[in-house]
C-alpha positions in Angstrom: 82.3 109.5 316.1 82.6 112.3 318.7 83.8 111.7 322.2 83.5 114.3 324.9 86.0 113.8 327.8 85.1 114.5 331.4 86.6 114.0 334.9 84.8 112.6 337.7 84.5 114.6 340.9 85.0 111.3 342.7 88.6 111.4 341.7 89.3 114.4 343.9 87.9 112.5 347.1 91.1 110.6 347.4 93.4 113.4 348.1 94.2 115.2 351.3 93.5 118.9 350.9 91.4 118.6 347.7 90.7 121.9 346.0 87.3 123.5 346.4 84.6 122.8 343.9 84.9 126.1 342.2 88.7 125.4 341.6 88.1 121.9 340.4 85.4 123.1 337.8 87.7 125.9 336.6 90.7 123.6 336.3 88.8 120.9 334.2 87.2 123.7 332.0 90.6 125.2 331.4 91.8 121.9 330.0 88.7 121.3 327.9 87.2 118.7 330.1 83.7 118.3 331.3 82.8 117.1 334.8 80.8 114.2 336.2 79.3 115.4 339.5 79.3 113.3 342.6 76.6 113.5 345.2 78.7 115.1 348.0 81.9 117.0 348.1 83.6 118.6 351.1 80.6 118.1 353.3 77.9 119.5 350.9 75.0 117.7 349.4 75.4 118.6 345.8 72.2 117.2 344.6 70.1 119.3 347.0 68.2 121.7 344.8 69.2 124.8 346.8 72.9 123.7 346.5 72.4 123.0 342.7 71.2 126.6 342.3 74.4 127.9 343.8 76.6 125.6 341.7 74.9 126.1 338.4 76.7 129.4 337.5 80.0 127.6 337.9 79.0 125.0 335.2 78.2 127.3 332.4 79.6 126.2 329.0 80.9 122.8 330.4 79.7 119.3 329.7 78.0 118.0 332.9 76.8 114.5 333.8 75.7 113.1 337.3 76.7 109.9 339.1 74.1 108.3 341.2 74.3 108.5 344.9 72.0 105.5 345.2 68.3 105.5 344.4 67.6 101.9 345.2 64.0 100.8 345.2 62.7 104.4 345.3 61.2 106.5 342.5 61.3 109.5 344.8 65.1 109.1 345.0 65.3 108.8 341.3 63.2 111.9 340.8 65.4 113.8 343.2 68.5 112.9 341.2 66.8 113.7 337.9 65.6 117.1 339.2 69.2 117.9 340.3 70.5 116.9 336.9 68.0 119.2 335.1 68.7 122.0 337.4 72.5 121.7 336.7 72.1 121.3 332.9 73.3 117.7 333.1 72.0 115.6 330.2 72.7 112.2 331.8 72.8 110.3 335.0 74.8 107.1 335.5 72.9 104.5 337.5 74.0 101.3 339.2 72.1 98.0 339.0 71.2 98.4 342.7 69.3 101.6 341.7 66.8 99.4 339.6 66.2 96.4 341.7 62.9 95.1 343.4 62.4 95.8 347.2 64.0 92.4 348.0 67.0 93.3 345.9 66.8 90.0 344.0 65.6 91.0 340.6 65.4 93.9 338.1 62.4 96.1 338.7 61.1 97.0 335.2 58.3 99.2 336.5 60.6 101.3 338.4 63.1 101.6 335.5 60.3 102.7 333.1 59.0 105.2 335.4 62.5 106.7 336.1 63.2 106.7 332.3 59.9 108.3 331.5 60.3 111.1 334.2 64.0 111.7 333.0 62.7 112.1 329.5 60.3 114.8 330.6 63.2 116.7 332.1 65.4 116.2 329.1 67.8 113.8 331.0 69.1 110.4 329.9 69.7 107.5 332.2 72.6 105.2 331.6 72.9 101.9 333.5 76.5 100.9 334.5 77.8 97.4 334.6 77.2 95.2 336.6 76.5 91.6 335.6 75.9 91.3 331.9 72.7 89.2 332.4 71.1 92.0 334.5 72.1 94.7 331.9 70.6 92.7 329.0 67.4 92.1 330.8 67.2 95.8 331.8 67.5 97.1 328.2 65.2 94.4 326.8 62.4 95.5 329.2 63.1 99.3 329.3 62.9 101.3 326.1 65.1 104.4 326.3 67.4 103.1 329.0 71.1 103.6 328.0 74.1 101.8 328.9 77.5 103.1 330.5 80.3 100.6 330.1 82.9 100.9 332.9 85.8 99.2 331.3 87.4 98.1 334.6 84.2 96.6 336.0 84.1 94.1 333.1 87.0 92.1 334.5 85.2 91.5 337.8 82.5 89.5 336.1 82.6 86.1 334.3 82.0 87.5 330.8 84.8 89.0 328.5 84.8 92.5 327.1 83.9 91.1 323.7 80.6 89.7 325.0 79.7 93.0 326.9 80.3 95.0 323.7 78.4 92.6 321.5 75.4 92.6 323.7 75.3 96.3 324.8 76.8 98.4 321.9 73.4 99.3 320.4 72.5 101.1 323.8 75.9 102.4 324.7 75.8 106.1 325.4 78.4 106.8 328.1 81.8 105.4 329.2 83.8 105.2 332.4 87.5 105.0 331.6 90.0 103.4 334.0 92.3 100.4 334.3 92.6 97.4 336.6 95.4 96.4 338.9 98.3 94.8 336.9 99.7 91.5 338.1 103.1 93.1 339.2 101.2 95.2 341.8 99.0 92.7 343.2 101.6 91.6 345.8 101.5 95.1 347.3 99.1 96.3 349.9 96.2 98.3 348.3 92.7 99.3 349.0 91.2 98.5 345.5 91.7 96.5 342.4 90.8 99.1 339.7 90.5 102.8 338.9 94.0 103.3 337.6 95.3 105.3 334.7 94.3 103.7 331.3 97.3 101.9 329.8 99.1 101.4 333.1 97.2 98.4 334.4 96.1 95.0 333.5 93.4 95.4 330.8 94.8 93.6 327.7 95.7 95.9 324.8 93.5 93.7 322.5 90.5 94.7 324.6 91.3 98.4 324.4 91.6 98.0 320.6 88.2 96.2 320.5 86.6 98.9 322.5 88.0 101.6 320.2 86.8 99.5 317.1 83.4 99.2 318.6 83.1 102.9 319.3 84.0 103.7 315.7 81.5 101.0 314.5 78.5 102.5 316.4 79.6 106.1 315.7 79.8 106.7 319.4 78.8 110.3 320.3 78.8 110.3 324.1 81.0 111.2 327.0 84.0 109.3 328.3 84.6 110.0 332.0 88.0 109.3 333.6 87.4 107.6 337.0 90.9 107.5 338.4 92.3 107.3 342.0 95.9 107.7 342.9 98.2 104.7 343.4 99.8 104.5 346.8 103.6 105.3 347.2 104.6 101.6 346.9 102.8 101.0 343.7 104.2 104.3 342.2 107.7 103.3 343.2 107.3 99.8 341.7 106.2 101.2 338.4 109.2 103.5 338.4 111.5 100.7 339.3 110.1 98.5 336.6 110.6 101.3 334.0 114.1 102.0 335.1 115.2 98.4 335.1 114.0 98.0 331.6 116.1 101.0 330.6 119.1 99.3 332.2 
């Protein structure tokens, strides 16, 4: 098993006065992380080919993946993202289920998925479909050879299926991970703008599920990238965690 750890550029969108892209890349490189690029940052379209050519020298000797900016119903939009990935030296793009649906957005579009995977293969890029309802994901991989899976561990808990079922059904196509935690019970009474994307181990994902994930990664000899998708807690949540810790000490 060999896991490469990366940081999502999306993380930096939640801070006032975020550092420039060059600073972000240098920081993550210095700590041995890769980076998962986001479609826009500080007003720039990072998947525009001209912009990609400017960015490319910054990404030398670092693991790069891309996160979709939304390619729903359009092979041309998939092609644009894939071309950007190839230009940046990114070996993988994470897709959402909405990127592979029919025009009426009611069903999986197998023809679109196969076309996108085939073009990506030509450009030495892999596509990984993020969860998503489990039924949609299982249909997608059954009908699309070469389509990989990205499990976002937090997203599992907003579906009706448990982690064990996701891993059992998808592990043979698992090539990418998004690592984050969900809002713990103690913080649900506080005002917040989201229910997930917290530091792993500080939230509500049961320890047994983390252990099952680790066991599964070893079982399949996982050799992909694990991307941290984390946003900061607000001051009330941070204070509550500190209070709970200190009260336990007392």
